[in-house]
MARPAMI-657447 format. One record per residue (C-alpha): x negated, z, y; residue number from 1; residue in one letter. Coordinates in steps of 0.001 Angstrom, whole numbers, plus 524288, in hexadecimal, padded with zeros to 5 digits. Example, Ala and Ser with C-alpha at 12.3 -4.5 7.8 and 13.67 -1.06 7.14 Angstrom:
// residues 2
SITE     c1     c3     c2  pami  fido
SITE  7CFF4  81E78  7EE6C     1     a
SITE  7CA9A  81BE4  7FBDC     2     s
END
This chain:
// residues 332
SITE     c1     c3     c2  pami  fido
SITE  C1BEC  11BD1  E0888     1     m
SITE  C1163  1130C  E01D5     2     v
SITE  C05F3  11CFA  E03FC     3     k
SITE  C0E29  12723  DFCA3     4     n
SITE  C1157  11D9B  DF1B7     5     i
SITE  C013E  11A49  DF039     6     f
SITE  BFE25  129F5  DF1F0     7     s
SITE  C07DB  12EA0  DE87C     8     r
SITE  C0253  132FD  DDB02     9     n
SITE  BF426  12F8D  DE040    10     l
SITE  BEE04  13853  DD569    11     r
SITE  BF609  13172  DC9C9    12     a
SITE  BF1D2  123E7  DCF01    13     k
SITE  BE3DB  12755  DCFCE    14     g
SITE  BE419  12E6F  DC1A2    15     m
SITE  BEA12  120A1  DBCBA    16     a
SITE  BE09C  1197E  DC27C    17     l
SITE  BD4B9  12109  DBD6E    18     i
SITE  BDB74  11F99  DAF39    19     m
SITE  BDCB7  110E5  DB0C8    20     a
SITE  BCECA  11093  DB46B    21     v
SITE  BCA5E  11854  DAA78    22     a
SITE  BD289  10FB3  DA095    23     l
SITE  BCC51  10414  DA5C4    24     w
SITE  BBE99  109E6  DA414    25     f
SITE  BC19E  10D36  D9621    26     y
SITE  BC7DB  1006B  D92ED    27     a
SITE  BBBBA  0FA88  D983A    28     i
SITE  BB1BD  101A5  D907C    29     s
SITE  BBA84  10103  D855F    30     r
SITE  BB9AD  0F2B6  D844A    31     h
SITE  BAB0D  0F08C  D8912    32     t
SITE  B9F44  0F0A1  D7F66    33     g
SITE  B9129  0F008  D8186    34     n
SITE  B851A  0E9AD  D7A61    35     i
SITE  B77A4  0E64D  D799B    36     n
SITE  B7327  0DA3B  D7253    37     e
SITE  B66EE  0D2DE  D707D    38     d
SITE  B66F7  0C3A9  D736F    39     l
SITE  B5D68  0B931  D7077    40     q
SITE  B5A43  0B35D  D7D89    41     l
SITE  B581B  0A443  D7E18    42     t
SITE  B4EFA  09F29  D88DC    43     i
SITE  B4E68  090EA  D8A8A    44     n
SITE  B435C  089DB  D920F    45     a
SITE  B4481  07E7A  D9B10    46     p
SITE  B3E2C  07100  D9688    47     p
SITE  B309D  06EF4  D957B    48     g
SITE  B2F58  07EE3  D94AB    49     i
SITE  B2E4C  0879B  D87F5    50     t
SITE  B2F4B  0961E  D8623    51     i
SITE  B23A7  09BB8  D7EA2    52     l
SITE  B27AE  0AAB1  D80A2    53     d
SITE  B3124  0B3C2  D84AD    54     t
SITE  B3118  0C2D4  D87D3    55     s
SITE  B3DFF  0C4BC  D7FF1    56     s
SITE  B46CD  0BB29  D79C8    57     n
SITE  B520F  0C6D5  D7733    58     i
SITE  B59DF  0CCC5  D80FA    59     v
SITE  B624B  0D962  D8068    60     t
SITE  B6F11  0D8DA  D885B    61     v
SITE  B78B2  0E2ED  D8AB8    62     s
SITE  B857A  0DF6B  D8B52    63     l
SITE  B93BC  0E472  D8D92    64     s
SITE  BA206  0DFCD  D8E9F    65     g
SITE  BAF2B  0DFF8  D86AD    66     p
SITE  BAD38  0E5F7  D7999    67     q
SITE  BB27C  0DB1A  D723E    68     n
SITE  BA808  0D223  D771A    69     i
SITE  B9E2E  0DAEA  D76BB    70     i
SITE  BA07E  0DD07  D672D    71     d
SITE  B9E97  0CE69  D6614    72     r
SITE  B91DB  0CD9E  D6E4B    73     i
SITE  B87CD  0CFB5  D61FC    74     s
SITE  B8F63  0C5EB  D59EC    75     d
SITE  B9003  0BB56  D65A5    76     m
SITE  B8142  0BC9F  D65F0    77     i
SITE  B7E74  0BAC1  D590C    78     k
SITE  B8757  0AF67  D596E    79     d
SITE  B7F7A  0A95D  D64E0    80     n
SITE  B8BAA  0AA70  D6D12    81     k
SITE  B8247  0B2A6  D7690    82     i
SITE  B7575  0AEB7  D7AF4    83     n
SITE  B6AD6  0B0C5  D8440    84     a
SITE  B644A  0A590  D8AF6    85     r
SITE  B5ACD  0A263  D9680    86     f
SITE  B57BE  094C3  D9A5E    87     d
SITE  B4B16  093C8  DA26B    88     i
SITE  B4D50  08A0F  DAD5A    89     p
SITE  B44C2  07F24  DAF70    90     d
SITE  B37C4  0825C  DB297    91     i
SITE  B2E6A  077D3  DBB9D    92     s
SITE  B2045  07794  DBF22    93     d
SITE  B1AF2  07EDA  DB31E    94     i
SITE  B0B08  07E2F  DB2D9    95     e
SITE  B09B0  088DD  DA962    96     e
SITE  B0ADA  08706  D9A99    97     d
SITE  B11D5  0922C  D986E    98     n
SITE  B1864  09CD0  DA31A    99     f
SITE  B20C7  0A88E  DA3CC   100     k
SITE  B2DDF  0AA7C  DA894   101     r
SITE  B370C  0B4C9  DA8CD   102     t
SITE  B4594  0B2E7  DA685   103     i
SITE  B50C8  0BCF9  DAA96   104     r
SITE  B5C44  0BD1D  DA3A5   105     l
SITE  B6A98  0BDE9  DA902   106     t
SITE  B78CA  0BE0E  DA404   107     r
SITE  B76D5  0AF83  DA666   108     r
SITE  B6E61  0AF67  D9952   109     n
SITE  B78E1  0B480  D8FAF   110     f
SITE  B84A1  0AD79  D8C77   111     n
SITE  B8D2A  0B958  D8C3B   112     f
SITE  B9C05  0BAE8  D8B9E   113     p
SITE  BA112  0BD17  D99BA   114     q
SITE  BA701  0CA38  D9728   115     e
SITE  B99E7  0CF3F  D929D   116     i
SITE  B9191  0D781  D9BBC   117     r
SITE  B8292  0D5A9  D9B70   118     l
SITE  B7D35  0E27E  D9E15   119     n
SITE  B6DF0  0DFF4  D9C2C   120     s
SITE  B64B4  0D6E1  D9627   121     i
SITE  B5725  0DCCE  D907A   122     v
SITE  B4EBD  0D647  D92E3   123     p
SITE  B5393  0CDFD  D9E94   124     n
SITE  B4633  0C7EE  DA2D2   125     a
SITE  B3E8A  0C084  D9910   126     i
SITE  B316C  0BAB4  D9A2D   127     d
SITE  B2FC0  0AC53  D9500   128     v
SITE  B2373  0A591  D9231   129     i
SITE  B2604  09754  D9466   130     l
SITE  B1D6D  08B68  D909E   131     g
SITE  B1D06  07D83  D95AE   132     r
SITE  B1F83  07393  D89F7   133     l
SITE  B1698  066F4  D8636   134     e
SITE  B155B  05E3E  D7A5E   135     s
SITE  B0A9D  05CAC  D71E1   136     k
SITE  B06CA  055F4  D6499   137     y
SITE  B05BE  05F72  D5940   138     l
SITE  B0152  05E0F  D4B67   139     k
SITE  B0BAE  05F15  D41F3   140     v
SITE  B08C6  06A77  D373C   141     q
SITE  B11CD  0699D  D2A7F   142     i
SITE  B16E1  0781E  D2669   143     q
SITE  B1B75  07A6C  D173F   144     r
SITE  B20EF  08518  D1175   145     k
SITE  B2296  088C3  D02BD   146     g
SITE  B1C5D  08200  CF796   147     v
SITE  B1F03  07616  CEEF2   148     p
SITE  B2560  077D8  CE141   149     a
SITE  B1CFF  07DBA  CD711   150     p
SITE  B138E  07363  CD2A9   151     g
SITE  B14C0  06CB4  CDEF8   152     y
SITE  B0B09  06B05  CEAD8   153     e
SITE  B09C3  0637B  CF848   154     i
SITE  AFD34  05B27  CF913   155     n
SITE  AFFB9  054B7  D0566   156     g
SITE  B086D  05495  D1089   157     e
SITE  B0A17  04A61  D1C52   158     f
SITE  B1326  04ACD  D2811   159     f
SITE  B1623  04252  D33E9   160     y
SITE  B156A  04314  D3EEC   161     p
SITE  B084D  04BBB  D3FDB   162     s
SITE  B0A99  04DD5  D4D6A   163     k
SITE  B1694  050B9  D559D   164     v
SITE  B18B1  05408  D6454   165     i
SITE  B1AED  061DD  D668C   166     v
SITE  B2091  067F6  D7459   167     t
SITE  B1DAD  07524  D770C   168     g
SITE  B1679  07F63  D7FA1   169     p
SITE  B0A3A  07A71  D8644   170     v
SITE  B02B7  085F9  D8416   171     n
SITE  B0612  08632  D7551   172     i
SITE  B047E  076B5  D7319   173     l
SITE  AF6A5  07850  D7824   174     k
SITE  AF22A  07FFC  D6C92   175     e
SITE  AFC31  079FD  D6248   176     a
SITE  AF759  06F47  D5786   177     d
SITE  B0151  06EDE  D4D32   178     t
SITE  B1048  071FF  D4C3E   179     i
SITE  B177F  0744D  D3ECC   180     n
SITE  B21D6  06EA9  D3806   181     t
SITE  B2C1F  076C6  D3417   182     s
SITE  B295B  07C72  D2614   183     p
SITE  B2A80  07292  D1B20   184     i
SITE  B3079  077CA  D0E88   185     d
SITE  B2850  0735E  D0396   186     i
SITE  B2CFD  07F1B  CFA0D   187     n
SITE  B2FE6  079EC  CEBEE   188     g
SITE  B2E09  06B5A  CEF42   189     i
SITE  B295D  0613A  CE581   190     t
SITE  B234F  054FF  CE4E3   191     s
SITE  B30E6  04ED6  CE57C   192     k
SITE  B308B  05164  CF461   193     q
SITE  B2684  0467F  CF48A   194     n
SITE  B33AA  03E51  CF4BD   195     r
SITE  B3993  04496  D00EC   196     t
SITE  B2F2E  04447  D0AF0   197     f
SITE  B2CFD  04350  D1578   198     p
SITE  B3493  04FD2  D1B0B   199     w
SITE  B38A2  04FC1  D2907   200     n
SITE  B33EC  05DE5  D2DDC   201     v
SITE  B3660  063CA  D3B6B   202     d
SITE  B2BA7  06A21  D4496   203     l
SITE  B2B25  0785E  D4796   204     e
SITE  B3036  07B33  D5464   205     n
SITE  B24DB  083E9  D5819   206     n
SITE  B15CC  083C5  D572A   207     i
SITE  B0B4D  08E56  D5646   208     s
SITE  AFECF  09248  D5B73   209     i
SITE  AF641  09D77  D5B20   210     v
SITE  AF481  0A6BB  D65FE   211     k
SITE  AEE78  0B2DB  D6666   212     d
SITE  AEC6A  0B3CD  D577E   213     d
SITE  AFBDD  0B15B  D5718   214     k
SITE  B03FF  0A5E0  D528B   215     y
SITE  B0E4F  0A22E  D5E26   216     i
SITE  B18FA  0995B  D5A91   217     f
SITE  B1E47  0917E  D6755   218     v
SITE  B29D9  0879B  D6718   219     p
SITE  B284B  078E3  D67AA   220     v
SITE  B2F24  06D9A  D677A   221     q
SITE  B2DBF  06157  D5E96   222     c
SITE  B37C4  056BD  D5AE9   223     e
SITE  B2F25  0513F  D4FAE   224     e
SITE  B329E  05267  D415C   225     r
SITE  B28B9  05117  D36DD   226     i
SITE  B2701  048D0  D29F7   227     n
SITE  B213E  04FB5  D1F75   228     v
SITE  B1C8C  04B62  D11DB   229     w
SITE  B1665  0532F  D0618   230     f
SITE  B0F2A  04E78  CFB22   231     q
SITE  B14C8  056E1  CF0BD   232     i
SITE  B0E6F  05568  CE314   233     s
SITE  B0E07  05EF1  CD561   234     e
SITE  B026D  067F0  CD72C   235     q
SITE  AF69D  0641D  CCEA4   236     v
SITE  AF0CD  06FA7  CC770   237     s
SITE  AE72F  07285  CBCAE   238     i
SITE  AEAF8  07A54  CB04E   239     k
SITE  AE181  07FFA  CA508   240     e
SITE  AE7AB  08104  C9833   241     f
SITE  ADF68  088FD  C8F34   242     k
SITE  ADF74  0897B  C7FDC   243     k
SITE  AE6FB  07B63  C7D98   244     v
SITE  AE54A  078E1  C6F2C   245     k
SITE  ADE2E  06D5D  C69F9   246     i
SITE  AE5CA  0657E  C6031   247     n
SITE  ADD35  05D19  C5673   248     v
SITE  AE1C3  04F5A  C53BB   249     f
SITE  ADDBF  04690  C47B1   250     h
SITE  AE3F3  03DEC  C3C8A   251     p
SITE  AEA5A  04432  C3143   252     t
SITE  ADF9D  03F12  C28C3   253     n
SITE  AD56B  04450  C312B   254     y
SITE  ACB3B  04AE3  C2591   255     d
SITE  AC39A  05310  C2EAD   256     y
SITE  AC402  06099  C333E   257     k
SITE  AC501  0639D  C4243   258     v
SITE  ABF6B  06F07  C48EB   259     k
SITE  AC006  0726D  C5727   260     l
SITE  AB6F1  07B74  C5E98   261     k
SITE  AC35D  07EC9  C6733   262     e
SITE  AD06D  07DE7  C64A7   263     e
SITE  AD57E  07F90  C720E   264     y
SITE  AD15B  07975  C7E85   265     v
SITE  AD576  07D19  C8D7C   266     n
SITE  AD88D  071BE  C976F   267     l
SITE  ADB2F  06FAC  CA4D1   268     s
SITE  AE629  0672B  CA9EA   269     l
SITE  AE8D3  062CA  CB6D6   270     k
SITE  AF6EB  05CD8  CBB95   271     g
SITE  B0344  06193  CC2C6   272     p
SITE  B0567  06FAA  CC23D   273     k
SITE  B132F  06EFC  CBDF8   274     l
SITE  B0F0C  06836  CB137   275     i
SITE  B0375  071AA  CAEB4   276     l
SITE  B0B7B  07E49  CB1BA   277     d
SITE  B13FE  07AA4  CA57E   278     r
SITE  B09AB  0766D  C9C5D   279     l
SITE  B01F8  08077  C93EB   280     n
SITE  AF775  07F6D  C8968   281     s
SITE  B0168  07C7F  C7E43   282     d
SITE  B06E2  0705A  C852B   283     d
SITE  AF97F  068F6  C8458   284     i
SITE  AF65D  06189  C79CA   285     m
SITE  AE6F2  060E8  C778C   286     a
SITE  AE069  05A90  C6BF0   287     y
SITE  AD52B  05404  C66BF   288     i
SITE  AD47D  04792  C5DFA   289     d
SITE  ACB4C  04798  C5352   290     v
SITE  AD07A  03B60  C4D24   291     s
SITE  AC2C5  033FC  C4F4E   292     s
SITE  ABAF7  04001  C4B01   293     l
SITE  AB211  0410B  C3FA3   294     i
SITE  AA71D  04ADE  C3A50   295     p
SITE  A9DC8  0501E  C3DD0   296     p
SITE  AA2F6  0572D  C4A2F   297     g
SITE  AA2B9  05C7B  C53ED   298     p
SITE  AAA33  055D5  C5EB0   299     y
SITE  AAC83  057C6  C6C20   300     n
SITE  ABA8D  05256  C6E48   301     q
SITE  AC2BF  050C6  C794B   302     p
SITE  AD00A  05974  C7948   303     v
SITE  ADB38  04F12  C7D4C   304     i
SITE  AE607  054BD  C838E   305     c
SITE  AF48E  05113  C856A   306     n
SITE  AF8B2  05626  C9339   307     i
SITE  B055F  05279  C9AD4   308     p
SITE  B06DF  04747  CA3C3   309     e
SITE  B02BE  04A63  CB1EE   310     g
SITE  AF6E9  054B2  CAD58   311     l
SITE  AE862  0501C  CAA6F   312     e
SITE  ADD08  05846  CA4B7   313     m
SITE  AD4A9  05F0F  CAED0   314     e
SITE  AC630  05C9B  CAB06   315     g
SITE  ABFCF  05733  C9F8E   316     n
SITE  AC814  0577D  C9343   317     p
SITE  AC50A  0620F  C89DB   318     p
SITE  ABCF3  05FBB  C7DFD   319     e
SITE  ABD41  0676E  C709E   320     v
SITE  AB0CE  0683B  C6765   321     l
SITE  AB5E3  062F2  C59B4   322     v
SITE  AAFE2  063B0  C4AF6   323     d
SITE  AB2E8  059FE  C408E   324     i
SITE  AAFEF  05E86  C32BF   325     v
SITE  AB1EF  058B5  C258D   326     e
SITE  ABBA3  05FE5  C1E04   327     p
SITE  AB727  06846  C1427   328     i
SITE  AB9C5  06329  C057E   329     i
SITE  ABCBE  06E80  BFB7B   330     e
SITE  AB663  06AE2  BEDA8   331     m
SITE  ABEB8  06C0C  BE287   332     k
END
């Protein structure tokens, strides 16, 4: 009786089972997605060791899983909710200054959601060059960017401390002498900044050396900050002024006739560039005083110049040849 129940309509039951399995596979495939993504790999070295180079710091992963999660994977990677990380275990009894290790990546190195399946990692083996760390005194080098405001210049710089203790790879520190400050922005500064010093600036977190005719930048550590002073002053310049008109000064009752060999003079002034740039030949009062001169001439007379405060004459004051003659009296 029981046997008859189970054997009855076997063909119909088989068809139903096949349809159920087909529907299940359809549902699974309908709601499962695949994606390939690039991930930045973070490798952390143990204490006393630093990473000098890696064969790759990007890995490509092939993922599959529920479509709704797969659709969000790219955004999760951009938001740093998914990352790739490998912590190198402690290394003891290291004698070489630098050495090579190969690390192999597995799912444990990624924080994928549990529903996500990791199908492949490319590359899954990465070569890492490691170096021992040491500390050494390096000279500080000031690094500047930009230029002062027009008419101003930096004519002195001071900083303290001039040497700092830097921790970095042994083989790199052997060849290094200096470490740079972070670029100090001096763009547009004037002498007003003389009252705001010292500036407290960071040091760069790397040093550079020349190896095989190429600059190599290697990460280092230094906790110091540098106090920096700049001496900023107005830029001093020399400007030539041509054809400055020479005026003649004398009393109103001066009865003699004055003749100048040259009515114009060229002269050079020295002083702050900002003042000189605003000045032209018409702004300069040049004159000679003939009040004490009587015939006969000629006289070699110095030219007196009224110039703005802060400027000075460059070189010897100009002179002009002056003739003093009796006036011609007409006969009646």
